[in-house]
PyMOL commands that place a pseudoatom at each C-alpha (Angstrom):
pseudoatom trace, name=CA, resn=UNK, resi=1, chain=A, elem=C, hetatm=0, pos=[-150.599, -65.648, -35.791]
pseudoatom trace, name=CA, resn=UNK, resi=2, chain=A, elem=C, hetatm=0, pos=[-151.109, -64.857, -39.449]
pseudoatom trace, name=CA, resn=UNK, resi=3, chain=A, elem=C, hetatm=0, pos=[-154.753, -64.321, -40.272]
pseudoatom trace, name=CA, resn=UNK, resi=4, chain=A, elem=C, hetatm=0, pos=[-153.700, -63.918, -43.920]
pseudoatom trace, name=CA, resn=UNK, resi=5, chain=A, elem=C, hetatm=0, pos=[-153.695, -67.740, -44.042]
pseudoatom trace, name=CA, resn=UNK, resi=6, chain=A, elem=C, hetatm=0, pos=[-157.414, -67.674, -43.208]
pseudoatom trace, name=CA, resn=UNK, resi=7, chain=A, elem=C, hetatm=0, pos=[-158.075, -64.975, -45.829]
pseudoatom trace, name=CA, resn=UNK, resi=8, chain=A, elem=C, hetatm=0, pos=[-156.083, -66.898, -48.466]
pseudoatom trace, name=CA, resn=UNK, resi=9, chain=A, elem=C, hetatm=0, pos=[-158.273, -69.955, -47.841]
pseudoatom trace, name=CA, resn=UNK, resi=10, chain=A, elem=C, hetatm=0, pos=[-161.645, -68.148, -47.637]
pseudoatom trace, name=CA, resn=UNK, resi=11, chain=A, elem=C, hetatm=0, pos=[-162.853, -70.160, -50.640]
pseudoatom trace, name=CA, resn=UNK, resi=12, chain=A, elem=C, hetatm=0, pos=[-162.370, -73.416, -48.715]
pseudoatom trace, name=CA, resn=UNK, resi=13, chain=A, elem=C, hetatm=0, pos=[-164.662, -72.379, -45.861]
pseudoatom trace, name=CA, resn=UNK, resi=14, chain=A, elem=C, hetatm=0, pos=[-167.731, -74.604, -45.591]
pseudoatom trace, name=CA, resn=UNK, resi=15, chain=A, elem=C, hetatm=0, pos=[-169.960, -76.256, -43.004]
pseudoatom trace, name=CA, resn=UNK, resi=16, chain=A, elem=C, hetatm=0, pos=[-172.172, -79.308, -42.612]
pseudoatom trace, name=CA, resn=UNK, resi=17, chain=A, elem=C, hetatm=0, pos=[-175.973, -79.415, -42.831]
pseudoatom trace, name=CA, resn=UNK, resi=18, chain=A, elem=C, hetatm=0, pos=[-176.051, -79.722, -39.035]
pseudoatom trace, name=CA, resn=UNK, resi=19, chain=A, elem=C, hetatm=0, pos=[-173.686, -76.741, -38.847]
pseudoatom trace, name=CA, resn=UNK, resi=20, chain=A, elem=C, hetatm=0, pos=[-176.052, -74.643, -40.956]
pseudoatom trace, name=CA, resn=UNK, resi=21, chain=A, elem=C, hetatm=0, pos=[-178.983, -75.478, -38.660]
pseudoatom trace, name=CA, resn=UNK, resi=22, chain=A, elem=C, hetatm=0, pos=[-176.954, -74.817, -35.492]
pseudoatom trace, name=CA, resn=UNK, resi=23, chain=A, elem=C, hetatm=0, pos=[-175.620, -71.456, -36.717]
pseudoatom trace, name=CA, resn=UNK, resi=24, chain=A, elem=C, hetatm=0, pos=[-179.060, -70.291, -37.919]
pseudoatom trace, name=CA, resn=UNK, resi=25, chain=A, elem=C, hetatm=0, pos=[-180.553, -71.196, -34.529]
pseudoatom trace, name=CA, resn=UNK, resi=26, chain=A, elem=C, hetatm=0, pos=[-177.731, -69.666, -32.459]
pseudoatom trace, name=CA, resn=UNK, resi=27, chain=A, elem=C, hetatm=0, pos=[-177.693, -66.373, -34.374]
pseudoatom trace, name=CA, resn=UNK, resi=28, chain=A, elem=C, hetatm=0, pos=[-181.410, -66.187, -35.233]
pseudoatom trace, name=CA, resn=UNK, resi=29, chain=A, elem=C, hetatm=0, pos=[-180.602, -65.975, -38.941]
pseudoatom trace, name=CA, resn=UNK, resi=30, chain=A, elem=C, hetatm=0, pos=[-183.433, -66.280, -41.395]
pseudoatom trace, name=CA, resn=UNK, resi=31, chain=A, elem=C, hetatm=0, pos=[-183.167, -67.550, -44.948]
pseudoatom trace, name=CA, resn=UNK, resi=32, chain=A, elem=C, hetatm=0, pos=[-179.536, -66.678, -45.601]
pseudoatom trace, name=CA, resn=UNK, resi=33, chain=A, elem=C, hetatm=0, pos=[-176.610, -68.606, -47.052]
pseudoatom trace, name=CA, resn=UNK, resi=34, chain=A, elem=C, hetatm=0, pos=[-174.865, -69.289, -43.736]
pseudoatom trace, name=CA, resn=UNK, resi=35, chain=A, elem=C, hetatm=0, pos=[-171.452, -69.937, -45.299]
pseudoatom trace, name=CA, resn=UNK, resi=36, chain=A, elem=C, hetatm=0, pos=[-171.532, -66.716, -47.336]
pseudoatom trace, name=CA, resn=UNK, resi=37, chain=A, elem=C, hetatm=0, pos=[-172.790, -64.796, -44.280]
pseudoatom trace, name=CA, resn=UNK, resi=38, chain=A, elem=C, hetatm=0, pos=[-169.897, -66.141, -42.190]
pseudoatom trace, name=CA, resn=UNK, resi=39, chain=A, elem=C, hetatm=0, pos=[-167.347, -65.425, -44.950]
pseudoatom trace, name=CA, resn=UNK, resi=40, chain=A, elem=C, hetatm=0, pos=[-168.518, -61.801, -45.172]
pseudoatom trace, name=CA, resn=UNK, resi=41, chain=A, elem=C, hetatm=0, pos=[-168.133, -61.438, -41.386]
pseudoatom trace, name=CA, resn=UNK, resi=42, chain=A, elem=C, hetatm=0, pos=[-164.655, -63.024, -41.466]
pseudoatom trace, name=CA, resn=UNK, resi=43, chain=A, elem=C, hetatm=0, pos=[-163.532, -60.604, -44.210]
pseudoatom trace, name=CA, resn=UNK, resi=44, chain=A, elem=C, hetatm=0, pos=[-165.023, -57.592, -42.376]
pseudoatom trace, name=CA, resn=UNK, resi=45, chain=A, elem=C, hetatm=0, pos=[-162.548, -54.935, -41.243]
pseudoatom trace, name=CA, resn=UNK, resi=46, chain=A, elem=C, hetatm=0, pos=[-164.261, -55.057, -37.818]
pseudoatom trace, name=CA, resn=UNK, resi=47, chain=A, elem=C, hetatm=0, pos=[-163.405, -58.750, -37.327]
pseudoatom trace, name=CA, resn=UNK, resi=48, chain=A, elem=C, hetatm=0, pos=[-161.011, -59.629, -34.504]
pseudoatom trace, name=CA, resn=UNK, resi=49, chain=A, elem=C, hetatm=0, pos=[-159.358, -62.887, -35.485]
pseudoatom trace, name=CA, resn=UNK, resi=50, chain=A, elem=C, hetatm=0, pos=[-157.337, -65.165, -33.233]
pseudoatom trace, name=CA, resn=UNK, resi=51, chain=A, elem=C, hetatm=0, pos=[-156.099, -68.731, -33.458]
pseudoatom trace, name=CA, resn=UNK, resi=52, chain=A, elem=C, hetatm=0, pos=[-156.131, -71.030, -30.433]
pseudoatom trace, name=CA, resn=UNK, resi=53, chain=A, elem=C, hetatm=0, pos=[-155.064, -74.630, -30.872]
pseudoatom trace, name=CA, resn=UNK, resi=54, chain=A, elem=C, hetatm=0, pos=[-156.719, -76.090, -33.933]
pseudoatom trace, name=CA, resn=UNK, resi=55, chain=A, elem=C, hetatm=0, pos=[-159.370, -73.388, -34.388]
pseudoatom trace, name=CA, resn=UNK, resi=56, chain=A, elem=C, hetatm=0, pos=[-159.705, -69.841, -35.643]
pseudoatom trace, name=CA, resn=UNK, resi=57, chain=A, elem=C, hetatm=0, pos=[-162.023, -67.602, -33.589]
pseudoatom trace, name=CA, resn=UNK, resi=58, chain=A, elem=C, hetatm=0, pos=[-163.561, -64.630, -35.346]
pseudoatom trace, name=CA, resn=UNK, resi=59, chain=A, elem=C, hetatm=0, pos=[-165.246, -62.071, -33.074]
pseudoatom trace, name=CA, resn=UNK, resi=60, chain=A, elem=C, hetatm=0, pos=[-167.328, -59.596, -35.042]
pseudoatom trace, name=CA, resn=UNK, resi=61, chain=A, elem=C, hetatm=0, pos=[-170.493, -57.566, -34.447]
pseudoatom trace, name=CA, resn=UNK, resi=62, chain=A, elem=C, hetatm=0, pos=[-171.417, -59.375, -31.235]
pseudoatom trace, name=CA, resn=UNK, resi=63, chain=A, elem=C, hetatm=0, pos=[-170.910, -62.909, -32.469]
pseudoatom trace, name=CA, resn=UNK, resi=64, chain=A, elem=C, hetatm=0, pos=[-168.115, -65.472, -32.413]
pseudoatom trace, name=CA, resn=UNK, resi=65, chain=A, elem=C, hetatm=0, pos=[-167.502, -67.761, -35.391]
pseudoatom trace, name=CA, resn=UNK, resi=66, chain=A, elem=C, hetatm=0, pos=[-165.352, -70.871, -34.842]
pseudoatom trace, name=CA, resn=UNK, resi=67, chain=A, elem=C, hetatm=0, pos=[-163.531, -72.330, -37.864]
pseudoatom trace, name=CA, resn=UNK, resi=68, chain=A, elem=C, hetatm=0, pos=[-161.308, -75.430, -37.856]
pseudoatom trace, name=CA, resn=UNK, resi=69, chain=A, elem=C, hetatm=0, pos=[-157.859, -74.339, -39.036]
pseudoatom trace, name=CA, resn=UNK, resi=70, chain=A, elem=C, hetatm=0, pos=[-157.033, -77.453, -41.058]
pseudoatom trace, name=CA, resn=UNK, resi=71, chain=A, elem=C, hetatm=0, pos=[-160.358, -78.353, -42.719]
pseudoatom trace, name=CA, resn=UNK, resi=72, chain=A, elem=C, hetatm=0, pos=[-161.808, -74.783, -42.835]
pseudoatom trace, name=CA, resn=UNK, resi=73, chain=A, elem=C, hetatm=0, pos=[-165.121, -76.135, -41.533]
pseudoatom trace, name=CA, resn=UNK, resi=74, chain=A, elem=C, hetatm=0, pos=[-167.287, -73.631, -39.679]
pseudoatom trace, name=CA, resn=UNK, resi=75, chain=A, elem=C, hetatm=0, pos=[-167.868, -75.559, -36.475]
pseudoatom trace, name=CA, resn=UNK, resi=76, chain=A, elem=C, hetatm=0, pos=[-170.264, -73.132, -34.836]
pseudoatom trace, name=CA, resn=UNK, resi=77, chain=A, elem=C, hetatm=0, pos=[-171.193, -69.502, -34.414]
pseudoatom trace, name=CA, resn=UNK, resi=78, chain=A, elem=C, hetatm=0, pos=[-172.941, -67.950, -31.453]
pseudoatom trace, name=CA, resn=UNK, resi=79, chain=A, elem=C, hetatm=0, pos=[-173.745, -64.621, -29.867]
pseudoatom trace, name=CA, resn=UNK, resi=80, chain=A, elem=C, hetatm=0, pos=[-171.001, -63.197, -27.690]
pseudoatom trace, name=CA, resn=UNK, resi=81, chain=A, elem=C, hetatm=0, pos=[-171.808, -63.499, -24.000]
pseudoatom trace, name=CA, resn=UNK, resi=82, chain=A, elem=C, hetatm=0, pos=[-171.664, -60.044, -22.436]
for i in range(1, 82): cmd.bond("trace and resi %d" % i, "trace and resi %d" % (i + 1))
show_as sticks, trace
zoom trace
């Protein structure tokens, strides 16, 4: 698994309007740019990145971000269940 592919395509990462609403609700984010927030978490040195099937999973700071590996769409993000 080469997470460099994800890093090389960081500029392609995006989400839908529904995705923005879902991520804000799931992570209790206020008025932030959700895509930029997710990108900063993905690029964090603390991020644990894995690829399963067609998705990347980024575990960082108690949350999990799911990104489609072909379209680079942020599908969802939620708090890690302890």
